[in-house]
C-alpha angles and dihedrals in degrees: 000000000000112000088216088066093057098040107021118199137159114276133193120228117200115206117202119202109201109176102002131072117217117211099188136015120189135175104240094214105037099026090228113157124218128211121233116221120183093338092306130106127191119211125185115218109200120225095342097299130138127268122199110203127185113215118203112202132209110255096209112126116214 
């Protein structure tokens, strides 16, 4: 059983982008946008719920 289920609290997810460069990151439900700093994004997940994010990538080929 997940401990977040019994004692829910806000969590922070850290997303790392290794070989791709995102240009825009948006929560699908709330339309909140997230900043990208050094190929890393931090997303707060309130009370152990789910967040659905849309990541738009840069189309440049290298």
